[in-house]
N, C-alpha and C positions, 0 to 999 in steps of 0.2 A: 631153667628160667636165666639164668646169668649168660648161658648160651646164647640163647635167642636173641636177647635183651641186646647183647651183643654185637647182634650181625644187626639187627635193626638201627643199630647205632651208628653204624656204617653207612646203614644205605641211605639214611638220611643226612650224611656226613655226604655220602657222594654224590647225591641228588643237589645237595645242597650247590655242592663246586661247581656242576654240569649247568647248574640255572645260572649261576655267578658269572659264568664263561660265558654262556649264551647273551647276557646282558650286554656284558664286556664288549663283546663282539657287535652287539647290535647297535650299540651307543658311540663307540667309539674311545671306551675305556671313560677317564676321567677327562678327558683335554673337550672341552666345550666349546664346538662349532657353530658358524655362525654363518655358513657357508651349506648350501645343500640342493639337492636335485631336488624339481618341482615335478609334478606331472602334467598332462593335457594334451595336445596332439602329439609332443615329443617332451623327450626331458630338456629340462634348463637350468643350470646354475644361477641359485638365488641366494643372493646376500642377505642375512637380514640385518638389521641396525646393532649395529655393536655399541655405541655409549648413548643411545637413549636413556635417560634418567638419572645420567650423570653429567654429559654436557649439555642436553639439553635435555624439556620435560618426554616421557615418553607418555603421557595424556596428549592426544593428537588434538583438541580443540584448545586444551593450556598452550601446546605450543603454536598453533596457529593462532593463537591472541597475543600469544610474547611476540613474535614476528611480526602480528600486525601492528603492536605499538613501536615495536625497534623503529620499522620503517616508516612508522606515521612522525617520528622523531627525526625526521632527513629530508632533504632538498635533492634537488637537481642543483648540479654545478655548470656554470655558464663555458660549454665545450663543444663546439661543434667536430661534426664527423660520428662516423660508427666504432662503439667502445668492442676492440677485438681483442685484447688482453687487460685483465682484470686482477692485481694481486690483492690478496682479504687476509685477513688473520685467520687461525680457526681454535682458539682458544673455548673455553664454555662460552654460551651465549650472553650468561651473566656478566663477565667479564668484558668479551672482547665482542660482544653482538652487537654493541651502537654502534663501531667502527665500521663492519663487518655490512652492518644495513645500509650506511649511508655509500659501501662501492657496491651491492646488490641494486640501490635504489634506480642507479644508472641505468642499468636494462630492463625495468621494471615495463614488463607488455611488449619489450621487443618481441623481434620474428626468429630468433636464436632456433635453430633446430637441433643443432648437434653442438653440443660443452666436453671441450678436454680440461679435465679438473689433472693437475699436477702439483703433488709435494712429496715433503720427504717420511719414510717409514721412522716410526717415533716405538715400535714393539718388536720388532727386528733388522737384525743387520743385513743389510743386502749389498751386493757389489754389480745390482746389476739392475736396469729398469724392468720395470714391474708392470705390465699392461693385464689389467683385468680385461680380457678375453672376449665373454658372451654373457649373456644372462639377462639377469635383473638385481638391481638393487633396492630396498626396504627399509624405508623411516615410516614414520607414524603418520605422515602425510600421504605417503600412499609406495605407487612401485615405480620406476623408470630404468626401460630399457637401455641397455649397454649396446651402443651404435657398433653391433659385428663385423661390419665392413670397414667402417674407419678406423677401426682395431687392427684388427686383419693387417690395413694397410701401413699401420705403423710399426706393427713387430717385426722386428728383421734379428733373427736368431742372430747370423753371424756377427750382428752390429750389437750384441749381450742387450736389446731390447727381446724383453722374453715376454710371451704369455704367460702367469704369474698371477694366480688367485690367491694362492695361500698365503702370501704376504702384506694380504690386504683385509686379514682376519685381526678383527679389533680395534684397528686401525680407526685415528678416530680425524685426521687431517683432512681429509676428503667427505667424509660424512657430515661434519659437520657444515661444509659448504653446501652440499646436495639437498638440506634443508631450507636455503635460503632460494635457491633457484628453483626448487621446488613451489614455493612462494610465489617468487616474481613472473616468472615464466611456464609457458603452457606447448605442451606437444613438442619436447625434447629429446634428443637420447645423450647419453652418456660416452666418452672413455676415459674413466678413472687410470691414473698412472702415477704409481712410487717412481720417485728415482731416487737410488741408490749409492752407495761409493763408488761411484762410479769413475773413468779416465778421461782426459779432456776429449778423446776422440766419438768414443758413446756420446757425451752430452751435445759434442758438436754436430751427430748422427743423430740424437733423437730431436734435435731442434730442426734440424733440415726436413727431418720426415713430418714435423708438426705443421711444419710452416708451408709444406709443400700440401698438406689436405686441409689449409685452412681460407676460407672463403668468408662470403659476406653472411652466410648461415651461420659462420661456426665462432663459437668463442673460445680463448684460452683463459683458464682461472688458474693463477699462479698460486696455492694455499705456504703459508707461511704468517708466523710470529716475528717481533723483533728482537731486540733485547733482553734478555732474561737472569734477571735476579739483581738489578745493580738498584741504589736509591732512583725517587722518581725525577732528581733533579738529575742525577748521571743519564739515564735514561733520557731524558729529553735533549741531552746533547750530544750520544753518541746517534739514538735513532733518529736526529735529524742531518748528521751525515752520513747514516746508508740511506736515504728516504732523498738526500741531494742526488748522490751515487748513480743511483736507479733512475731520477729524472734525467741525469745526463745521457740517459742510453745507451753509455758506453759499459761492457761488459767487464773489461777489465779493468777499469775504474772503480767498478763495483766491489770488482775482488779486492783491489790494494785496498781500497775502503775496509772494508768486513776486515783483512788479516791486519791490519793495522789498530783496529778497534778492540782485536782479540789478543793480539800480544802487546798492548799498549799498556798505560798506569791506571786503566779503569776497574776500580774496585767491583769486586763480584758481579762482574760480568762473564758468564758460563759463555754465551753465545752469540755474535751479533744478531744472528738471523738463522731459525733454527732449519728453514726453508731455504738456505742461500742458493743449496744446487739445483733447485725449481728454480729459484727468480733469476740463476747464471740463461736456464734454456729460457726462461722468457724474455728475459735479453735480449739474446743471441734469435729467437725468432722476432722480436722485431725488427732486429737489424734486416735480418734475409726479406721480410716484406717491407722495407726503409719506412717504418715507422717513427715518424719526429715527435707527434704533439703526443708529450704524457705528463702529466701531471698529478699532485696530491690530492685527494679525494676528502681523506680525514684521518688525522693522528689522535691517538690516548695512549697514555700507559693503561695497565689496572689499577694501580693508586686513584689517576683520576675517578674511577669508578666505587672501591672498596671506602680508600680514604686513608689504605694504611700504603704511606710512603716510603717505607724501610725496605723492600724487596718487590720488586715490581717485575712484568714485563712488557713490550712495548707492541701493538698495535697500529698499521695502516693500510688504508685504501687507497691503492695506486691505478691510476687507468693510459692506456695508451687508446689512442684516437684514431683510427683512418681517414683520411679524407675526403679516398677514392673508395671503388668498389672493389673489392680483391677476390679476386678470384683461385680456384685451385689449380695449379699448374701441374701437379702430376698425380694420378687418380687410382695410375695401377702399381700393384707393388710385382714382384717376381714372377709370380705363379699367375696372376693374373696377365701380365705380359706374352707369357708363354701360350696359355690359350686364347689370346686376342691371335696371336702369329699361327695358332693350328685351323683357326676360324677362317681367316683368310685363306693360310691353305689349300685347305678343303673346299672350301668358294671357289677357289682360282682353280682348280682343278674339276670340280664337277661342271665348272659351268664351262668350261675351255671341251672337255671331253665330252660332256652329256647335253650342252645348251639349260642347264636345270640350276634352280638354286639351293644348297644345300638346307636342307631340314634342322637347325643345329638350337638346341637348349643351352645356355652358356651353363659352369657352376659359379664360380665368381659374382659373386652381386655385385661388383665395381664395374661387368660390362652393361648392367642394367642403368645405369645411369646414361642419363640426355644428355653428350658432349657429344660437341666436333670429331672429326679426325680427317685426316690423310693418307690415302695407302699409295706407296709409292714403288714402282714393280721397276725392276735393273736384269741386265742381262750382261754378262763379263764385264761389269764396271760400269757400262750404261743407259742410261736413262730410258725407259721402256712402259712407262706411262705413269702418270700421276693425275691422283683427283682425291677432291676434296669437299668436303661441305662443315658450315659452319652453323651452331645454333638449332641443331634439328630436334623434331617433335617425335622422335623414335630414339630406341636405345642405342648406347655406341655401340654392342655387337651388331647390333641390324647395319649402320651406318658404316661400319668396317666389310661388311659385307659386298653391299650396294656400292661403297667404292672400287671394293676389289676388282669386282664385275665392270662396274666405269673403266677402272684404270687399264683392264683388261682389254676393250672394247668399243670404248668412245672417245679415249682421247685421240683428238682430231691430227695430233704430231703425227700417229702411226696408225701400223696394220694393225689390225686384232692380236691379242698373242695366239700363235698356232699348238696345238697339240707337241710340235716335237722341240717348242720350246720349254716347254713345261719345269724339265728337271734342271735347266740353267739358271731359271726364275728367280732371283732371289727379293724379297719381301720387307718391306720398311712403312711402319703404322706411325705416326705422328699424333696424337693426341690431343688437342685444341681446348685452349680456354676461349670464353667470348671475345669476339673481337671490340676494343674499346678504342672510341674515334681520340684523336690528336689534333692538338694545332699547331705543334712545332715539332718541324721534323728533327731538328738537334736535338730534340732529347729522347729518340728512337736509341733503346738497348740493342745494340748489333749484337750479333748474336747471340743471346738472349730470347728476343723480340722477334717476330716475323711481321713481313706488313702486305696490308689490302689497299692497293690507292685505286681509286675512281674518280673518272673524269669525262664529263658527254656520253656517255652510254657504254664509254668503256673500262675496262677493269682490269687488274692483276695482281696477283697473289704470288712473294715468295716465302718457305716456309724459315723459321731462326737458321734450319742448319747450312740452308745457301751460303752463305756468309764466311761462314769458316770453312765450306766446301770450297770457295769461289778466291777466298783471299782479298775480297773488294772491301775497298775502306765504306764508309759509310754515303759520301756521294755516291759514290761507285754503286752500291748497293741498289739505292733509290733510281739513280740513270738507269741502268737496264732495265729494275723492274717498271721503270716507262715506258722505254724505249723495246726490249724484249717479250717482254709478257702484255703492256698494255698498249701497245703499237703507239705512244705517243710520243712527243720530245722529250728527248732527255734528262730534259730539267721541268719536266711536267712536277714534278713534286714541291717544288716553290710555289706554284702556281697558287692564287688564294682560292683559286676555284675548286682548288683538286683537294679530292677529301681524302685523309689517310686515319688507318684505322693500325692498332699492333693488336698482338695476342702473345701468347708459348703454348708451346707445344713441349710432351713429353713423347722423345725418339728412340723408338727401341728396332731392332730386324732380327 
């Protein structure tokens, strides 16, 4: 009996160990994950709410009612233009919710289709930019899709801007903003980005990538709280310094103020702004987009809410408004550029050799956007054809195909391209922003903006790169556009009846 009991006991122990190991493998051990794969037509990444029940209510109705109440206690401030960058706090909504609500009230029921949310990681140390690349974010208010094409445009491995979902696990700074966005907007997608302890070059590159993808349908939300843990009196002093530096629009001034506060004699100030790197990126983006209208929407500290003024955190909502429509100046990342050039090359070869249009289905989502483009053909460094189209009603990849064929066969300045020339033809593509009418020719940004000129049923277009290639001054550039392209007097651009339009372009070959 003892012999049998001994083996029975070992059998039970070994079976238990095997079962435990299987459970550990299945659940990932003791680590709690709030991102998982969901099934449907395809496997997708789902980030579940991490701070529901702590930073805000986990019950949908209670949360919705609280957000409704917070928003009802706000109002619209008197600022004209479209809010393009919004700085808001990210503490629990019992603390910073009132200030955040003032910020988000300014965009309520607006037609933003994409929201880039940037903030600092609080639960993990990273030395890179962590872009959440794909899938869905979930809160008690529902699910919001990640704009995968936009995220892919921002990710740039060589610049330390990485695809990284794991750094977002458990992080509150972006999730708290999402519940407000869900409350005030409809039918939008997000790109969540955590800004780690990166160098200046990486911050500059992130700002450049974001600015290249900002348009009038896109909002940049910057998540940060202000001073941490001074008295309410001290917070009111240092936070106003920080706010003033942000309102200046000068990123260097902002950093000087932040450094001065944190190295000064302000008692119990552990940080002047926990998301200061995200704010720096926001200011850099605003500078690149030439946004000058910056205003304070609301300021409070936690003492104003709780009544405890001995140890507080500061909160501010600040807006950046643009007066003119913003258009995205660069739509394609390196992979999309390569695919676009491949499409143009295949189209050129197929048309010249067989008089057929290639049947192509692109992989990169950016090639399905409805963007204008010029296709330029060169042989031995000389122009061989150049035709373009603005504001099409077909996808970009089809525009590229049509303009490639037109450049090879319809440019009246040249004979059609022949088979024997194909090996010597180089292709350049210029992806265009929509045209913008201007009344003052002196404000044209030479080298950055292309120009369309029209008068008396005549018109001409110069791409932005023409200025650099020719070395012309602005007056020479416009004079040549009048005479060479439109067949008009060389000073026609000064005529009040001449219509001028500017646009920008992403050029690659």
